[in-house]
Backbone as numpy.savetxt, mean C-alpha at the origin, in Angstrom:
# Nx Ny Nz CAx CAy CAz Cx Cy Cz
8.31 -30.71 24.05 7.48 -29.52 24.05 8.35 -28.27 24.05
9.43 -28.31 24.80 10.32 -27.14 24.89 10.90 -26.80 23.52
11.22 -27.80 22.73 11.74 -27.57 21.39 10.74 -26.87 20.49
9.45 -27.20 20.65 8.41 -26.56 19.86 8.30 -25.07 20.18
8.41 -24.73 21.46 8.33 -23.32 21.86 9.54 -22.57 21.32
10.70 -23.19 21.40 11.91 -22.56 20.87 11.80 -22.31 19.38
11.27 -23.30 18.66 11.09 -23.15 17.21 10.07 -22.06 16.90
9.00 -22.01 17.68 7.97 -21.00 17.49 8.54 -19.60 17.74
9.35 -19.46 18.77 9.99 -18.17 19.08 10.92 -17.75 17.94
11.66 -18.71 17.41 12.57 -18.42 16.31 11.78 -17.95 15.08
10.67 -18.62 14.79 9.82 -18.22 13.66 9.24 -16.82 13.88
8.83 -16.54 15.11 8.27 -15.23 15.43 9.31 -14.13 15.25
10.54 -14.39 15.64 11.61 -13.41 15.46 11.90 -13.19 13.98
11.90 -14.26 13.21 12.12 -14.13 11.77 11.00 -13.32 11.13
9.76 -13.60 11.53 8.62 -12.87 10.99 8.72 -11.40 11.37
9.10 -11.11 12.60 9.23 -9.72 13.05 10.28 -8.98 12.20
11.39 -9.62 11.93 12.43 -9.01 11.09 11.93 -8.81 9.67
11.21 -9.80 9.13 10.65 -9.67 7.78 9.66 -8.52 7.70
8.80 -8.40 8.70 7.80 -7.32 8.73 8.51 -5.97 8.81
9.53 -5.85 9.64 10.27 -4.59 9.77 10.92 -4.21 8.43
11.50 -5.19 7.77 12.15 -4.94 6.48 11.12 -4.48 5.43
9.97 -5.14 5.40 8.93 -4.76 4.44 8.41 -3.36 4.76
8.23 -3.04 6.03 7.76 -1.70 6.40 8.75 -0.63 5.92
10.02 -0.92 6.04 11.03 0.02 5.54 10.92 0.19 4.03
10.68 -0.89 3.32 10.59 -0.84 1.86 9.33 -0.11 1.38
8.27 -0.15 2.18 7.01 0.45 1.75 7.13 1.95 1.48
8.05 2.61 2.15 8.24 4.03 1.92 8.81 4.35 0.55
9.41 3.35 -0.10 10.01 3.58 -1.41 9.17 3.05 -2.56
8.19 2.22 -2.25 7.33 1.65 -3.30 6.26 2.68 -3.65
6.12 2.97 -4.93 5.13 3.92 -5.40 4.05 3.22 -6.21
2.81 3.69 -6.04 1.68 3.20 -6.84 1.03 4.42 -7.49
0.32 4.16 -8.57 -0.35 5.25 -9.29 -1.84 5.00 -9.31
-2.59 6.01 -8.88 -4.04 5.97 -8.99 -4.47 6.87 -10.13
-5.56 6.50 -10.79 -6.02 7.26 -11.95 -7.53 7.45 -11.90
-7.96 8.49 -12.59 -9.40 8.68 -12.81 -9.56 9.38 -14.15
-10.79 9.41 -14.63 -11.07 10.06 -15.90 -10.28 9.46 -17.05
-10.21 8.14 -17.09 -9.46 7.42 -18.13 -8.01 7.88 -18.21
-7.42 8.12 -17.04 -6.01 8.51 -16.99 -5.76 10.00 -17.12
-6.81 10.79 -17.16 -6.63 12.24 -17.30 -6.12 12.87 -16.00
-6.39 12.23 -14.89 -5.86 12.67 -13.60 -5.13 11.49 -12.99
-3.87 11.72 -12.60 -3.06 10.66 -12.02 -2.44 11.14 -10.71
-2.39 10.23 -9.73 -1.77 10.52 -8.44 -0.78 9.41 -8.15
0.45 9.79 -7.84 1.48 8.83 -7.45 1.68 8.97 -5.95
1.58 7.83 -5.25 1.64 7.81 -3.80 2.53 6.67 -3.35
3.29 6.88 -2.27 4.08 5.79 -1.72 3.15 4.88 -0.92
3.66 3.71 -0.56 2.86 2.78 0.23 2.82 3.19 1.71
3.32 4.36 2.00 3.16 4.96 3.33 2.25 6.18 3.22
1.47 6.24 2.14 0.46 7.26 1.88 1.03 8.67 1.73
2.25 8.80 1.24 2.82 10.11 0.93 2.63 10.36 -0.56
1.96 11.45 -0.89 1.72 11.78 -2.29 3.01 12.36 -2.88
3.44 11.81 -4.00 4.67 12.26 -4.66 4.37 13.19 -5.82
3.35 12.85 -6.62 3.05 13.64 -7.81 1.55 13.62 -8.10
1.10 14.70 -8.69 -0.26 14.79 -9.22 -0.12 15.30 -10.65
-0.71 14.61 -11.60 -0.67 15.03 -13.00 -2.10 15.21 -13.50
-2.35 16.38 -14.08 -3.67 16.69 -14.61 -3.51 16.99 -16.09
-4.25 16.27 -16.91 -4.20 16.49 -18.36 -4.55 17.95 -18.65
-3.75 18.62 -19.48 -3.99 20.04 -19.79 -5.38 20.33 -20.35
-5.99 19.35 -20.98 -7.32 19.58 -21.56 -8.38 19.82 -20.48
-8.08 19.47 -19.23 -9.03 19.67 -18.14 -8.94 21.08 -17.54
-7.94 21.85 -17.94 -7.73 23.18 -17.34 -8.94 24.09 -17.52
-9.59 24.01 -18.63 -10.74 24.88 -18.88 -12.05 24.26 -18.46
-12.01 23.04 -17.93 -13.24 22.33 -17.57 -13.83 22.84 -16.26
-14.95 22.32 -15.95 -15.66 22.63 -14.72 -14.80 22.28 -13.50
-14.62 23.22 -12.61 -13.79 23.02 -11.42 -14.32 21.87 -10.55
-15.61 21.78 -10.40 -16.21 20.72 -9.57 -15.90 19.34 -10.14
-15.95 19.22 -11.47 -15.61 17.94 -12.09 -14.15 17.60 -11.84
-13.26 18.58 -11.96 -11.84 18.36 -11.72 -11.60 17.93 -10.27
-12.28 18.55 -9.33 -12.15 18.17 -7.93 -12.61 16.73 -7.72
-13.71 16.35 -8.36 -14.20 14.97 -8.25 -13.19 13.98 -8.83
-12.58 14.34 -9.95 -11.57 13.47 -10.55 -10.34 13.34 -9.65
-9.95 14.41 -8.99 -8.83 14.35 -8.05 -9.15 13.42 -6.88
-10.33 13.57 -6.34 -10.74 12.70 -5.23 -10.72 11.24 -5.67
-11.26 10.97 -6.85 -11.29 9.59 -7.35 -9.88 9.04 -7.55
-8.97 9.86 -8.06 -7.59 9.41 -8.28 -6.89 9.14 -6.95
-7.08 10.01 -5.96 -6.49 9.78 -4.64 -7.04 8.50 -4.02
-8.34 8.29 -4.13 -8.94 7.08 -3.57 -8.43 5.82 -4.28
-8.27 5.91 -5.59 -7.74 4.78 -6.35 -6.32 4.47 -5.90
-5.50 5.50 -5.72 -4.12 5.30 -5.26 -4.11 4.67 -3.87
-4.98 5.15 -2.98 -5.03 4.61 -1.61 -5.43 3.13 -1.62
-6.37 2.75 -2.48 -6.76 1.34 -2.58 -5.61 0.49 -3.11
-4.86 1.03 -4.05 -3.71 0.30 -4.59 -2.61 0.16 -3.53
-2.47 1.18 -2.69 -1.51 1.10 -1.58 -1.91 -0.04 -0.66
-3.16 -0.11 -0.28 -3.62 -1.16 0.64 -3.39 -2.55 0.05
-3.66 -2.71 -1.23 -3.44 -4.01 -1.89 -1.97 -4.37 -1.91
-1.12 -3.39 -2.19 0.33 -3.64 -2.23 0.86 -3.98 -0.85
0.41 -3.24 0.17 0.84 -3.51 1.54 0.41 -4.91 1.97
-0.82 -5.29 1.65 -1.31 -6.62 2.02 -0.47 -7.71 1.34
-0.13 -7.48 0.08 0.67 -8.46 -0.66 2.07 -8.58 -0.04
2.71 -7.45 0.24 4.07 -7.47 0.79 4.09 -8.06 2.20
3.12 -7.70 3.02 3.07 -8.24 4.38 2.74 -9.73 4.35
1.91 -10.14 3.39 1.59 -11.56 3.26 2.82 -12.38 2.96
3.69 -11.85 2.12 4.92 -12.59 1.81 5.88 -12.58 2.99
5.85 -11.51 3.80 6.74 -11.43 4.95 6.33 -12.39 6.06
5.04 -12.71 6.13 4.55 -13.58 7.20 4.21 -14.98 6.69
4.58 -15.29 5.47 4.27 -16.61 4.90 4.85 -17.71 5.76
4.09 -18.76 5.92 4.56 -19.92 6.67 4.29 -19.84 8.16
3.76 -18.73 8.63 3.50 -18.59 10.06 2.12 -19.11 10.45
1.27 -19.35 9.47 -0.06 -19.89 9.78 -0.94 -18.88 10.50
-0.79 -17.59 10.16 -1.62 -16.57 10.79 -3.02 -16.64 10.21
-4.01 -16.31 11.02 -5.39 -16.37 10.54 -5.65 -15.35 9.43
-6.49 -15.70 8.46 -6.78 -14.78 7.36 -7.40 -13.49 7.91
-7.03 -12.37 7.30 -7.58 -11.09 7.69 -6.86 -10.41 8.85
-5.86 -11.06 9.41 -5.11 -10.46 10.50 -4.27 -9.33 9.94
-4.45 -8.12 10.47 -3.74 -6.97 9.95 -2.43 -6.78 10.73
-1.37 -6.52 9.99 -0.08 -6.25 10.60 0.35 -4.84 10.20
1.14 -4.16 10.99 1.66 -4.57 12.29 0.56 -4.54 13.34
0.82 -5.25 14.40 -0.18 -5.44 15.45 -0.52 -4.16 16.14
């Protein structure tokens, strides 16, 4: 029994190191959200820092309210892509640990 606990502790330490490494990497991974068929684009890191916003010049003369809606949609799209990327990266960092589905990390 003692060997099982030791092995479990070793796995937990490895998982903790993997999670820390992935968290560090998330600040450098960028995703792009889009709306209006790519007319508005938002680039965001996986730590939710916005890096760039690109607006197609043809929208400059358009209705301001529509442009605001497109910006909101692009930001939301980028945020959803961040969440998917984080889940994928964390899933690979904790693979083999037998954690229950839906468990969010870090704790």
